[in-house]
C-alpha positions, 0 to 999 in steps of 0.5 A: 500500500502507499504511504498516504491515501491523499496523494494522487494515484500516480504518486501512490503507485511510486510509493508502493514500488518504493515500499516493495523495494524496501521490504525485499531489501530487508531480506537481502534482495532487490527488484532484480529478484522479483519474478512476479507481481500482482497489481490491483489498481483502483479505477484502472481505466482512468489512469493506467497510462500514468501507472505504466509510466510510473512503473517503467520509470521505476524499473528503469531506475532499478536497471530492470529494463536492461535485465528483465521485468517481472511477470505481472497481473494488473487489473482493476479492483477496488480495496477497503482502504480506498488507495490507488494500488494494492500489490503483492510480489514474489521474489526469488534469489537463486543460491546456486547454478541449480536454480534458474529464473528466466523470461518466457516470451509469448509465441502469439504476442509481442512483448508488452514493453512494445506498447509501454507496459513493463512486464514479461509475458511469463517467467519460468523458475527451474529448480533441481527437480521441477519447473514452475511457470508463472503466466502473466495476466493474458488477454485478447491482444494480437502480435501487433499489440492491438485488441482483437475480437472487439465486443465478442467475449467468446472469441476473446476467451478463445484467443486468450486460451490459445495464447496461454496454451502457446506459452505453456507449450513453449515450456513443454507444459500443457493445461494438465500442469496448471494448478492455479488460475484466476480468470477476470471478467469485465462483465460478471454475466460472462463468467459462465462463458468460460465454463462453456469453453472449458467443457467444450474443449475437454479442459474441465475441471481446470483449477480456476477462480473467477473474478469480476474486475476491469481489464487494463483496456476498456475493450478487453472483456477477459483476462487469465493468469495462471501457474503451472508446474512440471518435473524437470 
């Protein structure tokens, strides 16, 4: 959380990143060790561009843009404190060469930094006996960074699932390796549409929780994040 609710939202965002940095430094780490972030942004559609500029500037100051940026989910959610941003992070510091953290690109999408959003499509953590993949919040965005299937929630779900499947397959994983997922819907009435897709594609039951919240673009109706694990 930020230091003060009275500050403008972009200032609050900066404060949140500073507080995260201070917290992980207490554990002897820094932002270079952050693998994954979850960013729940109040009224996201009214200031997401400003948020992205704050994040990119902070990451540039930390040297992350030349190193790697974390996987991330950024969705519109209010919070009881009434602050502009609530965040959570996962940081990992490998202790030896048997642990590897690497960026995973999306075979079907451009990097999010192409359109000014500083996060990686996915991150993979390779341990001595297993691999874990953290897939960022993923939506119906094409290789040029444009929203596709405007106004068609079923098509956006289908496209998003294809993109996520491509990421999993690039890591030699499949839907059966998924153990945690969250699906975000702009319109809560659309939640059953994902269940219909999963049933028709033989993917039910998938360990997925459903949530109602704004996606980072007004024309995006659906977003999916997930974690998957497989033996090495």
